Each structure stands twice: as structure tokens, then as C-alpha cells.
C-alpha positions in Angstrom: 50.8 13.3 -40.1 49.4 16.7 -41.6 46.9 17.2 -38.7 50.0 16.3 -36.1 52.2 19.0 -37.9 49.3 21.8 -38.4 49.2 21.9 -34.7 52.8 22.8 -34.3 53.1 24.9 -37.5 51.3 27.1 -39.2 49.3 26.1 -42.4 51.4 28.8 -44.8 54.7 27.0 -43.8 53.0 23.2 -44.1 51.9 24.7 -47.7 54.9 26.3 -48.3 57.0 23.0 -47.7 54.3 20.9 -49.4 54.6 23.0 -52.3 58.5 23.2 -52.3 58.4 19.8 -52.8 55.6 18.9 -55.3 54.6 21.4 -57.9 52.4 20.1 -60.8 53.4 16.5 -60.6 57.3 17.8 -60.6 59.6 17.3 -57.4 62.2 20.4 -56.9 65.0 18.7 -58.7 62.7 18.7 -61.5 61.5 22.0 -61.9 62.5 24.4 -64.5 64.2 27.6 -63.4 63.3 31.4 -64.9 65.7 33.5 -65.9 63.5 36.9 -66.3 65.7 39.4 -68.5 64.2 42.8 -68.9 65.9 45.8 -71.0 64.9 49.3 -70.8 63.4 51.2 -73.6 64.8 48.7 -76.1 63.5 49.4 -79.5 63.2 46.4 -82.2 66.7 46.7 -83.8 68.0 43.3 -82.9 70.3 42.2 -86.0 68.7 38.9 -86.2 65.2 40.5 -86.5 66.7 42.1 -89.9 68.4 45.3 -88.5 71.0 46.4 -90.9 73.0 48.3 -88.1 72.9 47.5 -84.8 75.3 44.2 -83.7 73.4 42.0 -81.0 75.3 39.1 -81.4 74.5 37.5 -78.1 70.9 38.2 -78.5 70.7 36.9 -82.1 72.5 33.5 -80.3 69.7 33.4 -77.9 66.7 33.9 -80.5 68.7 31.1 -82.5 68.1 28.7 -79.7 64.7 29.9 -79.2 61.5 31.4 -80.6 61.7 35.1 -81.4 58.7 36.9 -81.2 59.0 39.4 -84.1 55.5 41.0 -84.1 55.2 41.3 -79.6 53.1 44.2 -78.3 53.3 46.2 -75.0 50.2 46.9 -73.7 51.4 50.6 -72.6 54.2 52.4 -74.2 56.0 54.0 -70.7 58.1 52.4 -68.3 56.3 52.0 -64.6 52.8 50.8 -66.0 54.1 48.6 -68.8 56.3 46.7 -66.2 53.3 47.0 -63.9 51.2 45.2 -66.3 53.6 42.7 -67.6 54.5 41.8 -63.8 50.6 41.3 -62.6 49.7 39.9 -65.9 46.8 42.8 -66.3 46.4 45.8 -68.4 46.1 49.2 -67.2 42.5 49.5 -67.0 42.9 47.0 -64.3 45.7 48.4 -62.9 45.2 51.8 -62.8 48.8 52.5 -63.6 49.1 55.0 -66.0 51.8 57.3 -64.8 55.5 56.9 -63.3 54.7 57.4 -59.8 51.8 55.3 -59.1 52.4 51.5 -57.4 50.0 49.0 -58.7 49.2 47.9 -54.9 47.5 51.3 -54.3 44.4 49.6 -55.4 44.3 46.3 -54.8 47.3 46.0 -52.2 46.6 41.9 -51.2 44.6 40.8 -54.2 47.3 40.8 -57.1 49.9 38.3 -57.1 52.8 39.3 -59.1 54.3 36.5 -61.7 57.6 36.3 -59.5 55.4 36.1 -56.0 53.7 33.6 -57.8 56.6 31.3 -58.2 58.0 32.5 -54.8 54.8 30.8 -53.4 55.4 27.6 -54.9 59.2 27.0 -53.5 60.8 29.0 -56.2 64.0 31.4 -55.0 62.9 34.5 -56.0 66.1 36.9 -56.6 65.8 40.5 -58.7 68.8 42.0 -59.6 68.6 45.7 -61.2 65.5 47.6 -62.9 62.3 44.8 -63.1 59.9 46.8 -61.2 60.1 50.3 -62.2 62.6 52.4 -61.1 63.5 56.0 -62.7 66.6 56.6 -65.2 69.0 57.8 -63.2 68.0 58.5 -60.4 66.3 55.2 -59.2 69.7 53.2 -60.2 70.8 51.4 -56.9 67.4 52.1 -55.2 64.5 49.8 -55.0 62.5 52.1 -56.9 58.8 51.1 -57.1 59.7 47.5 -56.4 57.5 45.3 -55.0 58.4 43.5 -51.6 56.4 40.4 -51.8 57.8 39.4 -54.7 61.3 38.7 -54.0 63.0 36.6 -51.4 66.4 38.9 -51.8 67.1 42.0 -54.0 69.7 43.2 -55.4 70.6 47.5 -56.5 73.8 47.6 -58.0 75.2 51.5 -58.6 77.8 51.8 -61.3 80.3 54.9 -62.1 77.9 55.8 -64.6 76.5 57.5 -61.3 79.2 59.2 -60.4 80.3 60.5 -64.0 76.8 62.2 -64.8 78.5 65.5 -65.2 80.4 64.1 -67.9 77.0 63.4 -69.9 76.6 65.3 -72.9 72.7 67.2 -72.8 71.7 68.4 -76.2 68.6 69.6 -74.6 69.8 71.2 -71.4 66.2 72.4 -70.3 65.5 68.6 -70.0 66.6 66.2 -67.3 69.0 64.0 -68.8 66.6 61.3 -68.2 64.4 63.0 -70.7 66.7 64.6 -73.0 68.6 63.0 -76.0 71.8 62.6 -73.9 75.2 60.5 -74.2 78.3 59.5 -72.7 81.1 57.7 -74.0 82.5 56.4 -70.8 86.0 55.2 -69.8 86.9 52.2 -68.0 85.6 48.7 -68.2 82.2 47.3 -68.4 82.1 45.9 -64.9 82.5 49.7 -63.7 79.3 50.6 -65.4 75.7 49.5 -63.4 74.5 47.3 -65.9 77.9 45.4 -66.2 77.4 45.2 -62.4 74.0 43.7 -62.9 75.2 40.9 -65.2 78.1 40.4 -62.2 75.7 40.1 -59.5 73.2 38.0 -61.5 76.0 35.3 -62.5 76.9 35.2 -58.5 73.2 34.8 -58.2 73.5 31.7 -60.6 76.6 30.4 -59.0 74.6 30.4 -55.3 71.3 29.0 -56.4 72.3 26.3 -59.0 71.2 23.7 -57.0 67.4 25.0 -56.3 64.6 26.0 -58.1 64.5 29.7 -58.9 63.1 32.7 -60.6 65.9 35.4 -61.2 64.6 38.7 -62.6 67.5 40.8 -63.9 67.2 44.4 -65.2 69.0 46.3 -67.0 68.9 50.4 -67.3 70.2 50.6 -70.8 69.9 52.1 -73.3 67.6 54.4 -71.7 68.6 58.1 -71.6 71.0 59.0 -70.8 72.5 56.8 -73.2 76.0 55.6 -71.7 78.1 52.9 -72.7 81.9 52.0 -72.5 84.0 54.0 -75.4 84.7 50.5 -77.3 80.9 50.4 -78.2 80.7 53.9 -79.2 83.8 53.2 -82.1 81.7 49.9 -83.3 79.5 52.9 -85.0 81.6 55.4 -86.8 79.7 58.6 -86.6 79.9 59.1 -90.5 77.8 55.9 -90.6 75.1 56.6 -88.9 72.0 58.0 -90.7 68.3 59.2 -89.3 65.4 57.1 -90.9 63.8 58.2 -94.0 60.1 59.2 -94.3 58.2 61.0 -96.8 58.4 64.9 -96.4 54.4 64.9 -95.6 54.1 61.9 -93.1 52.6 64.2 -90.1 50.1 66.0 -92.7 47.3 63.6 -92.4 47.7 62.5 -88.6 46.1 64.0 -85.6 48.0 66.1 -83.2 47.1 63.7 -80.5 49.6 61.3 -82.3 52.4 62.9 -81.2 53.5 62.8 -77.5 53.1 65.7 -75.4 56.9 66.5 -74.8 58.0 65.3 -78.1 55.6 67.2 -80.7 58.3 69.7 -82.7 60.5 67.2 -84.8 64.0 65.8 -83.4 62.9 68.0 -80.7 64.6 71.0 -82.4 67.8 69.7 -82.9 70.0 69.8 -85.6 70.5 66.6 -87.8 74.2 65.8 -86.6 73.1 66.4 -82.6 70.5 63.7 -83.5 72.6 61.4 -85.4 75.2 62.1 -82.2 72.3 60.8 -80.1 71.5 57.5 -82.2 75.1 56.6 -82.0 74.9 56.8 -78.5 71.8 54.5 -78.6 73.4 52.0 -80.7 76.5 51.7 -78.4 74.1 51.5 -75.1 72.3 48.8 -77.2 75.6 46.9 -77.9 76.8 47.0 -74.5 73.7 45.8 -72.9 74.0 43.1 -75.6 77.3 41.9 -74.2 76.1 41.8 -70.6 73.4 39.6 -71.6 76.2 37.6 -73.3 77.8 37.4 -70.1 75.2 35.9 -67.9 74.1 33.6 -70.8 77.6 31.8 -71.0 77.7 31.4 -67.3 74.1 29.8 -67.6 75.8 27.0 -69.7 79.1 27.0 -68.1 77.5 26.1 -65.1 74.9 23.6 -66.5 71.8 25.4 -66.2 70.4 25.7 -69.7 68.9 22.6 -69.9 66.4 23.4 -67.3 66.4 27.1 -67.4 63.6 28.9 -69.4 65.2 32.3 -70.4 62.6 35.2 -71.4 64.4 39.0 -72.5 62.1 41.6 -73.0 61.9 45.0 -73.1 59.0 47.3 -71.5 57.6 48.6 -74.9 59.7 49.8 -78.1 61.5 53.4 -79.1 61.3 56.0 -81.6 64.5 56.7 -83.2 63.6 59.7 -85.2 60.9 58.2 -87.0 57.8 60.1 -88.9 60.1 62.9 -89.7 61.4 63.3 -85.7 59.8 61.3 -83.1 62.0 60.0 -80.3 61.4 58.0 -77.4 58.2 56.3 -76.6 54.8 57.2 -75.7 53.1 56.9 -78.7 50.6 54.3 -80.6 53.1 54.0 -83.8 54.6 50.5 -84.2 58.0 51.7 -83.5 56.8 52.4 -79.8 53.7 49.8 -79.4 56.2 47.0 -81.0 58.7 45.4 -78.7 61.5 42.8 -78.8 60.4 39.2 -77.4 62.1 36.1 -77.1 61.7 32.9 -74.9 63.7 30.0 -74.8 62.3 26.8 -73.2 65.1 23.9 -73.9 61.9 21.6 -74.2 59.9 23.6 -76.9 60.0 21.9 -80.4 59.8 25.8 -82.4 63.3 26.7 -81.1 65.4 28.4 -83.6 62.8 29.6 -85.5 60.8 33.4 -85.4 57.4 33.3 -84.8 55.0 36.4 -87.0 51.7 36.0 -84.7 50.8 38.8 -83.0 51.1 38.3 -79.3 51.5 41.1 -76.0 53.4 41.2 -73.2 50.6 40.1 -71.1 50.9 36.8 -72.4 54.2 36.3 -70.6 52.4 35.6 -67.3 50.1 32.8 -68.4 52.9 31.6 -70.3 55.5 31.0 -67.7 52.7 29.6 -65.1 51.9 26.9 -68.3 55.5 26.2 -68.7 56.3 25.4 -64.6 52.8 23.6 -64.0 52.1 26.4 -61.4 48.3 27.2 -60.9 46.7 30.5 -61.5 47.1 33.3 -59.3 43.9 35.1 -57.6 43.4 37.9 -60.6 42.1 36.9 -63.6 45.2 37.0 -66.1 43.9 39.1 -69.7 47.0 37.0 -71.5 47.3 33.9 -73.0 49.8 31.2 -72.7 52.5 31.4 -75.3 53.1 27.7 -75.3 51.3 26.7 -78.7 53.8 29.1 -80.5 56.6 28.3 -78.7 56.1 24.5 -80.2 55.0 25.5 -83.3 55.3 29.5 -84.3 53.1 28.6 -87.2 50.0 27.6 -85.2 46.9 29.2 -85.6 46.3 31.8 -83.2 43.8 34.4 -82.8 46.3 37.8 -83.9 45.4 40.8 -82.1 47.2 43.4 -80.0 46.1 45.9 -77.7 48.3 49.0 -76.5 46.7 52.2 -74.9 48.4 55.8 -73.4 47.3 58.4 -71.1 48.7 61.8 -71.5 48.4 65.1 -71.2 46.7 67.4 -73.7 46.1 71.1 -73.5 42.5 71.0 -71.9 42.1 67.5 -70.7 43.7 64.2 -70.6 44.3 62.5 -73.8 43.3 58.8 -73.8 44.5 56.6 -77.1 43.6 52.8 -77.6 45.3 50.6 -80.2 44.6 47.6 -82.4 47.1 45.6 -84.0 45.7 42.9 -86.5 47.4 41.0 -88.9 46.7 43.4 -91.6 45.8 46.7 -89.9 46.3 49.0 -86.9 43.3 51.0 -85.7 43.8 53.9 -83.2 41.5 56.3 -81.6 42.4 58.9 -79.4 39.4 60.2 -76.8 36.9 57.8 -78.7 37.9 59.5 -81.7 36.7 62.8 -80.6 40.4 63.9 -80.8 41.3 61.8 -84.1 41.8 58.5 -85.3 44.1 56.5 -87.5 44.2 53.4 -89.8 47.2 52.1 -91.5 47.7 49.2 -93.7 50.8 47.1 -93.1 50.6 44.9 -96.1 50.8 48.3 -98.4 52.1 50.7 -95.6 54.5 49.1 -92.8 56.2 52.3 -91.8 52.7 53.7 -91.1 53.3 56.6 -93.3 49.5 56.8 -94.7 46.4 57.2 -92.2 43.1 55.9 -94.1 40.8 56.6 -91.0 39.4 59.3 -93.3 39.3 57.2 -96.3 35.8 56.6 -97.9 36.6 53.3 -99.4 37.8 52.0 -95.6 35.1 53.0 -93.7 33.5 49.5 -93.4 37.5 48.2 -91.9 37.6 51.1 -89.9 33.6 50.1 -88.2 34.9 46.6 -87.9 37.8 47.5 -86.4 36.3 49.8 -83.9 34.1 47.1 -83.0 36.9 44.8 -82.6 38.7 47.7 -80.1 35.7 47.9 -78.0 35.4 44.1 -77.3 39.1 43.9 -76.3 39.5 47.0 -74.0 37.3 48.9 -71.7 39.4 51.9 -72.8 37.9 53.9 -69.9 40.0 57.0 -68.5 41.5 55.9 -65.1 39.3 55.9 -61.6 42.4 56.9 -59.6 43.9 60.7 -59.6 46.9 60.8 -62.1 49.7 63.4 -61.8 49.6 65.1 -65.4 53.3 66.4 -64.8 54.5 62.4 -64.6 52.6 61.5 -67.1 
């Protein structure tokens, strides 16, 4: 029968039909759905993870029903290259994506199969709503940005009143665009009028439409990326008099190489006074709670539609985020813990470890092999860099090789600066241009805020040498083989 069909239909159609019926021994009705939720620039500030200020009740509830990974690390703390890494399962050295402009298919247009593309090839309905691959904020709202058409059956780009009211936004740094400045707006109107509210509404509509199919639904929220825009009621959750900037010793920066600070944020707090920074922090907290509420709407719909029992939910951010730590560092692009570590929650209703937190060190590049494993898919043609988290989903205390590598490439005064950082259970070791522009070593047992750089300490040279050896074995760390736009790094 197959040969008869092949005489009439293309091989691709036949294979697509067969895979739609049977994948990894599962019928179409038995396959797990995937709800893939990306949050832009979300710091490690979930209430369930111990943050004493930010209110995230819906994410906390999800964490209580899944596994919250408290030490998950991005591969590069910048939006576009991080998303390219996560969705291809490759490190930046392999994608050659280091800036905000380059598409990962520029070097390998056909060889790389993304995570949603793999699901699509094997019979899942793949839908994107909002920012999953990179799109500029706010100019990319309502557009495809650097999307990947082979990954999706359909895409939706909501655009809310936040794009129409940008003239109302307070920009504390008028010399910078609002996308890069500390900027905020306590908006009038309802949640559903904002872009992220529209994204949640469309995501719910897609759940209703595809409830009887196996689906991979990718949802991407634009906040809390700058400008920090949320309805006014979320700002009211955080009275200004209760907002305080993080503490750091006065000499925190004295033992750090200049390369440790991003080229666009070397001046503490951008030279702004404390009250302005507190206003920005209030706006950030409000934006986090606003996005949390939209995620809550989607998760509630998942339950009401009877889909929660056969849907894997993943919530991740493209990287961490600075909120004034180290005496005034904001946003991303550093290799400190606040920038490299990212929130991550995975809920597989079949997992044995649900309801527990995992302290093992994992990487965002682990997400592709994890979902491929959980859904019984064959691997893509490219060699994935990560490891399946399935053992930790069943037992968050399981034995695990604890290491994560985070990199960044950005402009220096006369050359590009390449930073590479290795995080182990106890240590963080960072090198800038292979040590030529400085190094950092932190003992997280005694110094979890990374206030004391031990890289030049005589008694820690043996530790430094071993960590450097491990770093070299885990990542090539070579400068990119392709041109990079210095203005967009």
C-alpha cells in the first residue's frame, strides 16, 4: 500500500501522515501538548523563589505544581542570541548569533531544525503568539521580527495601546531610545488593551481552537522589557515609599575589571538619582505582576478546557536582569549571577518531582533535548548542546553534573570583548578575552552576591586553574567567524 501511495503522493506527505498518527509509540490522541511561554527580560524575582517584594501568584502556583529550577542559566544574556540558542539547542559559538540583528539561519539555513519546527515535522500543530524568536521592543511589537517561518503553522502578532501611547512614557534618559533606557508608564485602561493582554487573549483562543489536536503553542510576552508599561493598578501594588534599591558594599566595584560592566552601563545607575531609579524599579515590578496575571489567564484556560493533564508547560526568560545590583548595574549583558541566571519552571503532569524546587545547575540549552525526550521525538540533525532534564523532573535531587557556561560579546574601546563564564555548584569563574582583559572568581558558598573577586587571590590560584581548564573543555569561546554589528551588540 505504501508503494501505491508513493506513486501518487510525495514522500514528505506520506511521512507527515504516518508521523501524525504514530510518534514514539503514541497515537495522536496520546501525544503531549506543549505550552511554551517566553517572558522578556524577567529577573529572578518570583515570590515562590524567595523574593520578598514582587507579587507573582500565578507563576508561584505553577511552580507549586511543577518543578522550579532555581539555578538555571542562559547561554548569552542578550535577547536575540539567547532565543536563537534556546530554540536551536545550540550555543552561540555554533549559531554565530551574538547581536540583535543576525538571524541564526544566515549561516545554516536548512541544516538546523528548531524545536517547534521538529514538533511541526512530526504532526503537532505549531502556533506562535507574540515574541518567541527575537523582535525589538517596542518597535517590533505587532511584527514578525526575526521570526522563523519554517517553525510555525500559523503566527499572530497582537499590537496594543502601549504602542499608541509611547508619547506618554517617562524616559529617564532622553538621549537613549525607550527600548534601552530606564522608562515607564502607569497606563490607563484594561489588561486586555495592552499588547501582552492581547497576547494572552489570542493564546486562549488558540487553546480553544486546537484543543482536540496535539499542539505546540509558543507564547511570548514583551514585558517586563523596557519600557516598563503596565496598567496603573499594577503600579499601585508597589507604593513608592516601599521601593528600595539593592544594597552592595561601597567598594564592590574596586576589584573588578572594566570589562565586567557592559559598554552602555559603566556609570553607576546611568548617573541617575536614587528616586528616579526607584521609580524605574516600581515600573519593573508592576510589569512583572502584569505579565504574571496574563500567564494566569492562559493557565486558567488550560485547566478549564481540560488540557492541563496532557500539556507540558514551560515558562522561561531569555536571560536574567539587573535591577541596580553591584552599586548601580541595570538590565543585562553582564556575566554576573543576576544577568546569567534566569527563571525556569517546567510542569509535566506525569513527572514525579512536581511541587518541588530543583537546586541543580541547568542551562536553557537543556530545554530542547528535554522536550524532545518527554514527547518521544527523534533528535534534529544538529548535535544538541544540552541534556534532558527528565531525571530532575522526576527527582530534583538526582545526581547531576553541575556546570553552566554563559558568554557575551560586546564592544570595547579598541576591540571586541568576549567574556566566558563557568558556573559550578560552588564557584563562578569568568574570563574576559581569555584573561587578557581580566578575570573574576566568586565563591558562592561565602559570597552569593559576588561582591569579592578572588581571581588574584594567591590561595585560590589552584581553584582558578582547575575552573579555567573546565571552561576550556566545555566551550571553545572563539570570536565569531561572521561579521558582527558593533552598534547592535
